C-alpha positions in Angstrom: 0.1 0.1 -0.1 1.3 3.4 -0.9 1.1 6.3 1.4 0.3 9.8 -0.1 0.8 12.7 2.2 -1.8 15.5 1.5 -1.5 19.1 0.9 -4.6 21.1 0.6 -4.0 24.7 -0.9 -6.5 27.5 -0.2 -5.2 31.2 -0.9 -1.9 29.8 -1.7 -1.4 28.3 1.6 -1.4 24.8 3.1 -4.6 24.2 5.2 -6.8 21.6 6.3 -10.8 21.6 6.4 -13.1 19.8 8.7 -15.7 17.7 6.6 -15.1 19.9 3.6 -16.3 23.3 5.1 -14.3 26.0 3.8 -15.3 28.2 6.9 -13.4 25.7 9.1 -9.9 26.0 7.2 -6.8 26.3 9.5 -3.3 26.8 8.1 -1.0 23.9 8.8 2.4 25.0 7.5 4.3 28.1 6.3 4.6 27.1 2.8 3.1 24.5 0.3 6.5 24.1 -1.5 8.5 23.8 1.6 5.9 21.1 2.8 6.0 19.1 -0.4 10.1 19.1 0.0 9.8 18.0 3.6 7.5 15.2 2.6 10.0 14.2 -0.2 12.9 14.4 2.5 10.8 12.0 4.7 10.6 9.5 2.0 7.4 9.8 0.5 6.9 8.2 -3.0 3.7 10.3 -4.1 2.2 13.5 -3.0 -1.6 14.4 -3.1 -2.4 17.9 -3.9 -5.9 19.7 -3.7 -6.5 23.1 -5.2 -9.5 23.9 -2.9 -9.7 27.4 -4.5 -10.1 25.7 -7.8 -12.8 23.2 -6.6 -14.8 26.0 -5.5 -14.3 28.4 -8.5 -14.8 25.6 -11.1 -11.3 26.1 -12.8 -7.7 25.8 -11.6 -6.6 28.7 -9.4 -3.1 27.7 -7.9 -1.9 26.2 -11.2 1.5 27.9 -11.1 2.2 27.1 -7.6 1.2 23.3 -8.4 3.5 23.1 -11.7 6.2 24.6 -9.7 6.1 21.8 -7.1 5.8 19.1 -9.8 9.0 20.4 -11.2 10.8 21.0 -8.0 10.3 17.7 -6.3 11.6 14.5 -7.8 8.6 12.4 -6.7 5.4 12.2 -8.6 2.4 14.4 -7.6 -1.3 14.2 -8.3 -3.7 17.2 -8.3 -7.4 17.7 -7.9 -9.6 20.6 -7.7 -11.4 22.6 -10.5 -10.2 20.5 -13.5 -13.1 20.7 -15.8 -11.6 20.7 -19.4 -9.3 18.9 -21.4 -7.0 22.0 -21.8 -6.8 22.3 -18.1 -5.9 18.7 -17.6 -3.3 18.6 -20.5 -1.5 21.8 -18.9 -1.0 19.8 -15.8 -0.2 16.5 -17.4 2.2 18.0 -20.0 3.6 20.2 -17.5 5.1 17.8 -15.0 2.2 16.6 -13.0 2.0 12.6 -12.9 -1.7 12.3 -12.2 -4.8 14.5 -12.3 -8.0 13.8 -10.3 -11.2 14.4 -11.9 -14.1 15.0 -9.5 -17.0 17.2 -10.7 -16.0 16.6 -14.4 -15.9 12.9 -13.7 -19.5 12.7 -13.5 -20.7 15.8 -15.5 -18.3 15.1 -18.6 -17.9 11.4 -19.1 -16.5 12.1 -22.7 -13.7 14.1 -21.3 -12.8 11.3 -18.8 -12.9 8.8 -21.7 -10.7 10.9 -23.9 -8.0 11.7 -21.3 -7.9 8.0 -20.3 -7.0 7.2 -23.8 -4.5 9.9 -24.0 -2.8 9.6 -20.8 -3.3 5.8 -19.7 -2.9 5.2 -15.9 -2.7 9.0 -15.2 -6.4 9.9 -14.6 -8.0 9.3 -11.2 -11.5 9.9 -10.3 -12.2 11.7 -6.9 -15.5 10.4 -5.7 -16.4 12.2 -2.4 -19.4 10.8 -0.7 -21.6 11.3 2.2 -24.4 9.0 3.2 -23.5 7.1 0.3 -24.2 10.0 -2.1 -21.4 11.4 -4.3 -20.8 15.1 -3.7 -19.4 17.6 -6.3 -18.4 21.3 -6.6 -16.1 21.3 -3.7 -18.5 19.0 -1.8 -21.1 21.7 -2.2 -23.5 20.0 -4.3 -25.2 16.5 -4.8 -23.7 14.7 -7.8 -26.9 12.8 -8.4 -25.8 9.4 -8.0 -24.7 6.9 -5.2 -21.0 5.8 -4.8 -21.4 2.3 -6.3 -22.9 3.5 -9.6 -20.2 6.2 -9.8 -17.7 3.5 -9.4 -19.0 1.5 -12.3 -19.3 4.5 -14.6 -15.5 5.4 -14.0 -14.4 2.0 -14.5 -16.3 1.7 -17.8 -14.7 5.0 -18.9 -11.2 3.7 -18.4 -10.2 5.3 -14.9 -7.5 3.2 -13.3 -7.6 4.8 -9.9 -10.4 5.9 -7.7 -9.8 8.1 -4.5 -12.9 7.6 -2.1 -13.3 10.2 0.5 -16.0 9.7 3.2 -16.8 13.4 3.8 -18.1 12.8 7.3 -14.7 11.5 8.2 -12.5 14.1 6.6 -10.3 16.1 9.1 -12.0 14.6 12.1 -9.2 12.2 13.0 -11.8 9.6 14.0 -10.7 6.8 11.9 -11.2 5.9 8.1 -14.5 4.4 6.7 -13.0 0.8 6.9 -16.4 -0.8 6.2 -16.9 1.4 3.1 -13.8 0.3 1.5 -14.3 -3.3 2.2 -17.8 -3.0 0.7 -16.7 -1.2 -2.5 -13.4 -3.0 -3.2 -15.0 -6.1 -4.7 -17.3 -4.2 -7.0 -14.2 -2.9 -9.2 -10.9 -3.7 -10.6 -9.9 -0.2 -10.2 -7.3 0.8 -7.6 -9.0 2.3 -4.7 -7.3 5.0 -2.5 -8.6 5.7 1.0 -9.1 9.3 2.0 -10.5 10.9 5.3 -10.3 10.3 8.9 -7.0 8.6 9.1 -5.9 9.4 12.7 -3.0 7.0 13.6 -0.4 4.4 12.5 -2.7 1.7 13.5 -5.4 3.0 11.1 -2.8 2.8 8.3 -1.9 -0.8 9.4 -5.4 -1.9 9.4 -6.0 -0.5 5.9 -3.1 -2.4 4.7 -4.0 -5.4 6.3 -7.5 -5.4 5.1 -6.4 -5.4 1.5 -9.2 -3.4 0.2 -7.2 -0.2 -1.0 -4.1 0.3 -3.0 -3.3 3.5 -1.2 -4.0 5.9 1.5 -4.2 9.7 1.6 -3.4 11.4 5.1 -2.8 15.0 5.8 -4.3 16.4 9.1 -2.8 13.5 11.3 0.8 14.4 9.9 0.2 18.0 10.9 -1.2 17.3 14.2 1.9 15.0 15.0 -0.5 11.9 15.4 1.6 10.2 12.5 5.3 10.4 12.1 5.5 10.3 8.2 8.8 8.4 8.1 7.5 5.5 10.4 4.1 5.4 8.5 6.0 5.0 5.1 8.0 2.2 6.6 4.9 0.6 8.0 2.8 0.8 4.8 5.5 0.3 2.2 5.1 -2.8 -0.2 8.0 -4.9 -1.2 11.0 -3.6 -2.9 10.0 -5.3 -6.1 6.7 -3.5 -6.2 8.4 -0.2 -5.6 10.9 -1.0 -8.4 7.8 -1.8 -10.7 6.2 1.6 -9.8 9.5 3.4 -10.6 9.8 1.4 -13.8 6.2 2.5 -14.7 7.0 6.2 -14.1 10.1 6.0 -16.2 8.2 4.2 -19.1 5.5 6.9 -19.2 8.2 9.8 -19.2 10.0 7.9 -22.2 6.6 7.6 -23.9 5.8 11.2 -23.3 9.1 12.3 -24.8 8.6 9.9 -27.8 12.0 8.4 -27.7 10.5 4.7 -27.3 8.1 5.0 -30.2 
């Protein structure tokens, strides 16, 4: 299981929300870029970024900062928040971001999802954020009109390889992740599921790994609060060296293919 430390960006600063409430945002570090660098130094293999301004505005807002991070750290990053068009997606994917996360657009624009999955295989994730089994969109401010099971089925059919599942009621609460939800959803899809929301301790991460329902886990607040030591958590959740080598080989192959030297 891969661990993805998270940075949520609001007003150009790293923050954390409680249950997706923008009115309950608190700054957690001095700098987004320095936080990303510190995660890399601690051994992180992937960083999860969210443009909260973009999610609320409906278009990327912190794009320059995100691309700066992507081209500063040597590990892959993923970004979600406000990506609604092919042009916006391509600016990120061609600009150094390894993976983008489509949330609102994932449900509203299936053709966009399909087009991007074909153009960038393995580099498109769907972010499905749910509360009471209903998927929420537009920065968690609106109902997406579908239940989580149906949304997962649609994403797999469109070619999405990775689905990030967030239980909004758990997000930022440090009360433990939605173990039962992931156990229920995992058998319904061949996509890699990523757990997000509620992770409070190293024991939570160990249980997620032992359950085997998810391929990865995203955690932010527990790191900033000091509940989880990132270095220790990475060691506790890391898969075998051979799996890591395959992951690195996959990234290198995609880089070669992007540059055209393997064609």
